N, C-alpha and C positions, 0 to 999 in steps of 0.2 A: 504494500499500499503508500502511495506517495501524497505527501501534503501540498495543499496549494494556497498560498499567501496571498489572498486577493484584496485588494483596495476599490470600492466601489465607487460608480458615478457621484456619488453622493460622499464620497470623503470617509465611508466607512471601514473599517477592516475586520477581514474574519480569513479563518483558516477550516479549507474542506480539505476531508479527506478523498482521493480520487484511484476509488477500486477498480481491478481490472486494468485493460489495457486499453479504456476509452482514450479517444483525441481529448485535449484540453476543449475545446468547445462543448462536448455533452457534460465535460464534469461539471462547467460553469453554467450551462443551459438547466440543468437537472438542479443546481440548488438554487434557483432563481435570482443568478446573480444581474440580469438583465440582458444576456448575451440571448440572442434567438436564432443563431443557425438556420436562417430558414431553406435555404438552400442544402442544406443535409451535409454540408460538407464538399462540395462540388467548385466550390472559388467563385461564386457569380451572384454573392449579395452583398458579402464585406459585413453583415451585421455580426459575425464572431469576432469583430477588431479587438486586439488588447495591445498594452503595452507593455513588453518584458523588462523586467529590471536590468540593468547593462551587465550586471553580473551573471546575470542568466544567458542573454545573448547568443554568446559564442557556445554555449553549452546545447543549442539547437540544432537541428538541421538547416544546413542552407534554405534559403525562399527559392523555389521554382520559381521559372519566369510568369506563367500563370498569379499563382501570389502576388507576385511585383507589381502586372499590371494591375489588379485588383485591387491593390495599395495605392498604386498612382490615381487609379481613379477616383478614391474615397479621398485623395487630397484637395479633390477641388471641394470638399463638403466638411470634413473636420482637420486638427491637426494631426501632421503623421510624425513620428518621431523616429529615432534610429533603432527602437525596440519594436517598431511597430511591427505585429504578425498578425497574420489570422488563426485563431484558435483553432481552428478545423485541421490546420497541417502540422500541428504538435501534437505529436503521442507520447501519453503520458506515462513516465516508467519510473521504474524507484531512483534511477538515477538523478531525475527530475525534480525528487522530496525539497521538500522547502522554495520550490521557484516561487518567485514574487511575480503578481500580473495585477494591471490596473486595468480596470476595464473601460475603452475608447468611448468617447461620446457617440452617442447616435447618431448616423448621418443621416 
């Protein structure tokens, strides 16, 4: 089991248990953190946009071309940061236990 430290849009902080090998998007959505994930992980909606803390960003798989294109499109509506990622593209593993995530504003 991996822990996910989440900062909500309202500034509240909480720690979630990520059971199984779910994508981070599903962990956040199932916990009611404001992540919708309406496309189910197809990288076509951007509703799972999060900011990954700098200390964790390098530990993640690199962004693919489709993810980068969706993030660039989101940049017209919300702030992008170096740690901007689509949480549907982050598989939760034990190695990521303790990851720090901030929920990005809704586009």
